[in-house]
Steps between C-alpha positions, in 0.01 A plus 500: 500500500145651567433840347318787671123550400432712204528879579693470818879613484756504760593844619841619361715630802784739466812401679430788739154352594650152549747655741231675679287173529806317627575768756143497610517123571818521685341775721192290560724187587705722715193646688342144543829384645542800737129430623640192681640622840771250478670726242507805732733304738874586419693224314847387561638356173339535148119548515400513134313196344746235379799698626390428849617127458850647513420620854369155584832343374697751708289401813581138441862578482539768762191556705698638779624808298155551357342500827756726672465748217118513560534539864750784466234692314149401579281388783298272256617407159454220259731266298418284189465132526438273196128474566407798696609805712619459846445780743760552763463703824807656652594569862338419849204745468385322179592157624267558787231626284515197283479255777200678668265454210230246559495178307186589298705802361853363489509116500816319605337166404426590150854657462665173617269294255646706223867499612524140588222372278379310814227310333761313300789502742385490870149348440140590475399502862691836605758272686722804545228671704453188706873477548524854616220441753682203644835645503396819650272327757586165665849489370610838630312451836674167556865597407625460852393130502623444148849658537661197680410289199619766251830508688517116493451507121767772466766264660373200310496678161855627525626157605325356182556769246844675573770219397705376789881552475637520844627846577583567123318754291213369288347690200125504433277707247372759727132546394427134415633389848302768690188413294547141597550578870218752519272249325556240766478739789191663377328163439595374843229775597278423202491117461706370784715183535559292306372682191738808543789252427343335200748603221239465239249721675746776612642510125125542385433764756822695424457464131137624516585876469674429169190310378293780579721764335523282179136477469442851590749645252343290205144604585590862556610536138162364372178689437225418756276289269788249450577455879200261565630284212873500573506542881357150583747342257818641665596198722752611759293623803241233463756231469683635810174481701448139384850407635417670816173306529670163436700562823279685722166375365437197736571716815269769367219256442540335840509837688190615311313174583579561871386852493173399338446228748609665821459864434765777491568491876566122564759394748835435351431683185835601324532868566709602190507679165386204293200435727411876493498475116260210511269669733488805287439288177207335676354817584535622143427189306292275739538123512615436148764220449743720296822609688592746205390811726750389767776453252429834358532669834826301585656594164397866532636522852834361384509733199464800728732376781809332337576738218505812712674363798781321302547822307522700822741244666725495175521896488583512869772227471650687213527824708641288791770350276571849349509678831697256741524777761126429575559135601623562849224728626224279344664191641530645838147596514378155380707330770363734772142445402536123457657477852224702647198356324606180343407417135153697534298766340609721795864451391452623134269790627805606702735498203456875412822527293406196298146645456645831364749322287211310316274810487783699337580224245133489421479885465765488228397167341114446513366210316375753233514865420127505528249435778153597622348365175141621445253482209256802481130373518329838506647850373715635767670818587813568721540794715722673241223485244616214295203305363549135410249309285356153554707206420844666556771333700638727776820419700748644749867471449731347764801635327384856452392512873803323653758696309366838581756726689190669653423188695850327539826656553764359258208324337705281260732402767477161695511604859455180685382636836302799368174385676646330799688828593171697495319223687767502782428865573135413594221753453182484302674407177686193643235235401471637155862373440421133517560275194138393472359840545354667184445876456448750219867540475608130531273271259687194401214303675239733352307706751154504658252220519637328205864495618682170504334299786813273522751772587518413880567130405747605227699721734514245780618231243778687334639642827507138633693377195736796524567424871580148423739598224682757725539263783608183312677622183753742348364623167663688210447538123637256266646776273578852565402716790233720363137401532367327197293700275131444483308380202227733361220389276209749459388589857664189658813522717676174528781410716798402286410129405847413395729621795646229747555532863762301699418358841737378770406330840625701776745332732259529793157522344227620730233257400 
């Protein structure tokens, strides 16, 4: 062991002096910590170093309780995650403030990159942004033309997926069955016939959400420097896109050739979602031969559409089975609309009670407790004086908003016609009651310019499926009469994946 130079001695400190130095060091560390504005934001759960991991564990196990506790006390608070603090805004006023910040201050894109690890899950060309553009643009505008095909696929999917047993009851796993049906119906609009009935392709589409979540979960537990090494080696999402390409590739290549040869407005050009994806890819990538960009957009579109709509459909079916008194008014409405308009968009638009039923189910069972994800790009201050530093993740909470008694009477109770009753009275507030309408006090689709662009399509799709069920089947839960309990994992709210539903063809089915 090296010795000190001659003539130099270490000072001999008394116990009192050692305690004083330790106290000074702790004060300096405390002051340095307090200089970061994140620490001036109230915390729900343990906030001290190391101990805060207990709060992160509590969030994983019971995020709902943690968020409701924060919303009952604060306008803005923070909760601990394993790798950072998550700042949560509470209430319509703060929800609206959050959504109004410009992208260069609060970035939705950067937040989604972090939450979904998009570079390693959805792809490198921002396919989610392209999918949002197409879904919110031509797909939504052309819903009236698309709806007859959607209805046709609803009929065909039930014939193929629900086992046939005469007029006897048949039992199916609820979430799995609704996912398969929604997968087919969605892709009648996305990739059309015959691809929407290709079993391998549809299973790949419906399984893609699980592929994304597996990849995202693994990467979220790793330090940033390891992600470029590990991310490309996680095989699930890239393997899924290769399977999609093996089925769709020849059609994509031929359509791209026609667009390059004849231009974007040639006579007889297929006017569908797949073509719109190819057009956007050509604008973005140019004339290269790779179809990877198109596959990224198609997979991202399915990730966004199938998971949320199948969850909404399953939640609504659970309520329908648990509240059989709702069947007749919903069935009567569906029958009247179909008689008046046929199987069209006008028919589902007229189903106000069904619209309210789905909106209320989603109010109580959003896809997650959190929404409006933003990443702070520049230091930002809210109107209440809260300052949030660069790099912080900021969110709103669906659960804290939707369960507020200040906003919703009997907020924890499922009232199926809560919104249609208000809508029927007319007045300035009537249009705000529609399922697809976002507002600062109804945020399962987000709110503002980054709100879910597919909510019009999703609303029409699930109401079409519900109408077909009501007019052609009796339904009930396989076991018990109470609504199956949700599965909660961190911020995710998942319709019970194990419950089963029984279907029986009606003696005089409508369609």
